C-alpha positions as CSV (number, residue, x, y, z in Angstrom):
1,M,137.1,67.8,145.7
2,C,135.1,65.3,145.2
3,V,132.0,65.6,142.3
4,R,129.1,63.6,142.8
5,R,127.7,61.9,139.6
6,V,125.0,60.1,139.4
7,K,124.7,56.4,137.9
8,M,122.7,56.1,134.4
9,K,120.0,54.4,135.7
10,L,115.9,55.1,135.2
11,E,115.2,55.5,138.4
12,N,117.6,58.8,138.3
13,I,117.1,59.7,135.5
14,D,115.5,63.1,136.0
15,D,119.2,64.0,138.4
16,V,121.3,63.1,135.9
17,L,119.2,65.7,133.4
18,K,119.4,67.7,136.3
19,E,122.9,68.2,136.8
20,N,123.9,67.8,133.0
21,M,121.2,70.3,130.7
22,S,121.4,74.5,131.5
23,K,118.5,75.1,134.2
24,Y,116.4,76.2,130.7
25,C,115.8,73.3,129.6
26,S,111.9,71.5,131.5
27,V,114.4,68.6,132.1
28,D,110.6,66.4,133.4
29,Y,109.5,66.8,130.0
30,L,112.7,66.1,128.5
31,A,112.7,62.9,131.5
32,S,109.5,61.9,130.6
33,C,109.8,62.2,126.5
34,I,112.8,59.6,126.8
35,L,111.4,56.8,128.7
36,D,107.8,57.9,126.2
37,N,110.7,56.7,123.3
38,E,111.3,53.3,123.2
39,E,114.6,54.3,120.2
40,C,115.9,56.6,123.2
41,L,115.1,54.9,126.5
42,N,117.2,51.8,125.3
43,L,119.3,54.5,123.8
44,Y,119.5,55.9,127.1
45,K,119.3,52.7,128.8
46,T,122.9,51.2,127.3
47,C,124.9,54.5,128.1
48,K,127.4,53.6,130.9
49,N,127.2,58.5,131.5
50,Y,125.0,61.7,130.0
51,A,128.2,62.9,128.3
52,E,127.9,59.2,126.4
53,F,124.2,59.6,125.6
54,E,123.8,63.6,124.4
55,R,127.0,62.3,122.0
56,K,125.3,59.5,120.5
57,V,122.0,61.2,120.3
58,L,123.8,64.0,118.8
59,S,125.4,61.9,116.1
60,K,121.6,60.5,115.9
61,K,122.0,57.2,117.1
62,C,118.0,57.7,117.3
63,G,115.1,59.5,115.2
64,L,116.2,63.5,114.9
65,N,112.9,64.7,117.5
66,V,111.6,66.9,120.4
67,I,114.9,64.8,122.7
68,Y,118.4,65.1,120.2
69,C,116.2,69.2,120.0
70,M,116.5,69.6,123.9
71,V,119.8,68.0,123.8
72,S,120.9,70.1,121.5
73,L,120.3,73.1,122.9
74,Y,120.7,72.0,126.0
75,G,123.2,69.7,126.7
76,K,126.7,70.2,126.7
77,D,127.5,71.1,123.2
78,R,124.9,73.5,123.7
79,G,127.4,75.7,122.3
80,N,127.5,73.6,118.9
81,H,123.5,74.1,118.8
82,W,123.5,76.6,116.1
83,Y,125.1,74.3,113.3
84,R,123.0,71.4,113.9
85,V,120.7,74.5,113.1
86,R,122.8,75.1,109.8
87,E,123.2,71.4,109.0
88,L,119.2,71.4,108.3
89,F,119.2,73.9,106.1
90,G,121.9,72.0,103.2
91,N,121.4,72.9,100.4
92,H,118.3,75.1,100.9
93,C,120.7,77.9,102.7
94,F,121.0,81.1,101.0
95,K,122.2,84.5,103.0
96,T,120.8,87.5,102.7
97,A,122.1,90.8,104.0
98,S,120.9,92.7,107.2
99,D,121.2,96.7,109.3
100,V,118.0,95.7,111.0
101,G,118.3,92.4,112.6
102,S,116.0,91.3,109.5
103,L,114.5,90.2,106.7
104,L,111.9,91.6,104.9
105,V,109.7,89.4,102.9
106,G,106.2,91.2,100.8
107,N,105.3,92.4,97.1
108,E,104.9,95.8,96.2
109,E,101.1,95.1,98.2
110,F,102.1,94.3,102.0
111,Q,106.0,94.2,103.4
112,V,106.7,92.7,106.6
113,L,110.6,92.2,108.8
114,I,110.8,89.0,110.0
115,P,113.6,89.3,113.3
116,N,115.9,86.9,113.0
117,G,117.0,86.5,116.2
118,Y,120.8,87.9,115.7
119,G,121.2,91.8,114.4
120,D,123.0,93.4,111.8
121,G,125.3,91.7,109.4
122,T,123.8,88.2,107.6
123,T,120.9,86.5,107.7
124,R,121.1,82.0,106.4
125,V,117.4,81.5,104.7
126,A,116.0,78.3,104.3
127,V,112.3,77.3,102.5
128,F,111.7,74.6,102.9
129,N,108.8,72.9,100.9
130,K,106.2,69.5,100.9
131,A,107.9,67.6,97.7
132,D,111.1,67.8,99.4
133,S,113.3,65.6,100.8
134,D,114.0,65.8,103.5
135,Y,110.8,68.5,104.4
136,S,109.7,65.5,106.9
137,V,112.4,66.0,109.0
138,A,112.6,69.9,108.5
139,S,108.0,69.8,109.3
140,R,108.8,68.1,113.1
141,I,111.7,69.0,114.5
142,M,112.8,73.0,113.1
143,S,110.2,74.9,115.7
144,D,112.1,73.1,118.8
145,M,115.2,73.5,116.5
146,M,114.8,77.8,116.4
147,D,113.4,77.4,120.3
148,S,109.8,78.1,118.3
149,H,111.5,81.5,118.2
150,R,108.3,81.9,115.8
151,G,107.5,85.0,112.6
152,P,104.3,85.3,110.6
153,Y,102.9,82.9,109.1
154,L,102.4,83.7,105.0
155,H,99.7,82.2,102.5
156,G,99.9,83.5,99.1
157,M,102.8,84.5,96.6
158,F,105.3,86.9,97.9
159,N,109.2,87.7,98.1
160,I,112.6,87.5,100.3
161,Y,114.5,90.5,99.7
162,P,118.1,89.7,99.7
163,Y,118.2,93.0,101.9
164,D,116.3,94.1,104.6
165,C,115.3,97.4,104.1
166,C,115.0,97.2,100.0
167,D,112.3,99.1,98.2
168,P,110.1,96.6,97.1
169,T,108.8,99.0,94.1
170,V,111.5,99.3,93.1
171,D,114.9,96.5,94.1
172,K,114.7,92.5,92.1
173,P,114.0,89.6,95.0
174,C,116.3,86.8,95.8
175,R,113.5,84.5,95.6
176,T,109.6,84.6,95.1
177,I,107.7,82.1,97.2
178,K,103.5,81.0,96.3
179,G,101.7,78.8,99.5
180,N,101.3,78.7,102.9
181,Y,104.3,78.9,104.7
182,F,105.3,78.7,108.7
183,S,108.0,81.0,109.5
184,Y,110.7,80.5,112.0
185,Y,114.5,83.0,113.6
186,Y,117.4,81.7,115.6
187,D,120.4,83.5,115.3
188,G,120.9,85.0,112.2
189,L,119.1,81.5,110.3
190,I,115.6,82.6,109.1
191,A,113.5,78.6,107.8
192,F,110.7,78.5,106.2
193,I,107.9,75.5,105.9
194,E,105.1,74.4,103.7
195,Y,102.9,73.4,105.5
């Protein structure tokens, strides 16, 4: 059986991406992103095949941007996407427990359950503040890395509780944060990004 392989020419970029990306990927959008990004475009031109291109993108040979996110989420190595998101959490990561598939945040006056996108068990949480050295990357790509699963926007002072069935009037939080935060969730991971 002969498998047809599309050559890595710019005029074939849509076909190359269609052949190698998940059916859920907007290959037209990804192609336009590659063509509009000089660094990734040059990387694409130097690669012999898609596998080499994906490997170089995922080893961060071009900037962490929407191209990296889409290749991670929809490319051939998409089974390892969770680990790449977790890597972005770095030393910001801490764990909470979940019996209702979420993370409890709030205070004595209000509470909200943010879905973790996974279910019961361990939820990994990361908080990124503007002063953090990796804030620029997190604020730029976290939404795309989390497949655009957004939780609530949070303003003010609120607590993050160690268990999603806590009683905030009695139980102690594991973190208290103050400011304005976007929240994102994906497969047992929740990120808060200050804005």
